[in-house]
C-alpha positions in Angstrom: 33.7 -156.1 21.2 37.0 -157.2 22.8 37.0 -160.8 20.8 36.5 -158.8 17.6 39.3 -156.7 18.2 41.5 -160.3 18.7 40.0 -161.5 15.8 41.2 -158.4 13.9 44.7 -158.5 15.2 45.0 -162.2 14.5 43.7 -161.5 10.7 46.5 -158.7 10.2 49.0 -161.0 11.5 47.9 -163.8 9.0 47.8 -161.4 6.2 51.3 -159.9 7.3 53.0 -163.1 7.4 52.1 -163.8 4.0 53.2 -161.0 2.7 56.4 -161.1 4.8 56.8 -164.6 3.3 57.1 -163.4 -0.3 59.0 -160.6 0.4 61.9 -163.1 2.1 61.3 -165.5 -1.0 62.1 -162.7 -3.8 65.7 -162.8 -4.4 66.2 -159.2 -4.9 65.3 -158.5 -1.0 68.7 -157.6 1.0 69.8 -160.1 3.7 69.7 -157.9 6.1 66.1 -156.7 5.4 65.4 -160.6 5.6 66.8 -161.0 8.8 65.0 -157.6 10.2 61.9 -159.6 9.3 62.8 -162.8 10.6 63.4 -161.2 14.2 60.0 -159.3 13.9 58.0 -162.7 12.8 60.3 -164.3 15.8 58.8 -161.7 18.4 55.3 -161.7 16.6 54.3 -165.0 16.6 54.3 -166.0 19.9 52.4 -162.9 20.9 49.9 -164.0 18.1 49.6 -167.4 19.5 49.1 -166.1 22.9 46.7 -164.3 21.5 44.5 -167.1 20.3 44.8 -169.0 23.0 43.0 -166.1 25.1 40.6 -165.7 22.6 39.6 -169.1 22.6 39.4 -169.1 26.6 37.4 -166.1 26.4 34.9 -167.4 23.9 34.8 -170.7 26.2 34.0 -168.4 29.1 31.7 -166.4 27.4 29.5 -169.4 26.2 29.6 -171.1 29.9 28.6 -167.7 31.3 25.8 -167.6 28.9 24.9 -171.1 29.4 24.0 -170.2 33.0 20.9 -168.8 33.1 18.3 -170.7 35.0 21.4 -171.8 37.4 21.8 -171.2 40.9 23.5 -168.0 41.8 26.8 -169.8 43.0 27.2 -171.2 39.5 26.2 -167.7 37.8 29.1 -166.2 39.8 31.5 -169.1 39.4 30.6 -168.3 35.2 30.9 -164.4 35.8 34.4 -164.5 37.7 35.5 -167.2 35.1 34.1 -164.8 32.3 35.7 -161.5 33.8 39.3 -163.4 34.1 39.2 -164.2 30.5 38.5 -161.1 29.6 41.3 -159.6 31.3 43.8 -162.1 29.8 42.5 -161.2 26.6 42.8 -157.6 26.9 46.3 -157.9 28.1 47.0 -160.4 25.0 45.6 -158.0 22.8 47.8 -155.1 24.4 50.9 -157.6 24.4 50.3 -158.3 20.6 49.8 -154.7 19.0 53.5 -153.7 19.0 55.3 -156.8 17.8 52.7 -157.2 15.0 52.9 -153.2 14.2 56.4 -153.8 14.2 56.4 -156.7 11.8 53.7 -154.9 9.6 56.0 -151.6 9.3 58.7 -153.4 7.7 56.4 -155.4 5.1 54.6 -151.8 4.2 58.2 -150.2 4.4 59.3 -152.9 1.7 56.0 -152.6 -0.3 56.9 -148.9 -0.6 
């Protein structure tokens, strides 16, 4: 599902940041590589933060929609619209986060060898 994809991406981001932190702490890591990791992290982190906000909003909208059973048509329609908007924003956030997180992951993997 959409939220599962988002959570998988966020989980992967967290694991990569942890590894990147270990790499940066290693005195044997070249300074240029540390700078590259830092730059990639500065791009990936805001994307991951936006993704976290979007997935939270989607989960709330989905719960609100599910809670409308038995409500009048107007309430159901408003909840359905809110869920649709939240799903669209979450799709956009997933798409926007994939490349910067993949770049950070690529650097970490390159260092691991």
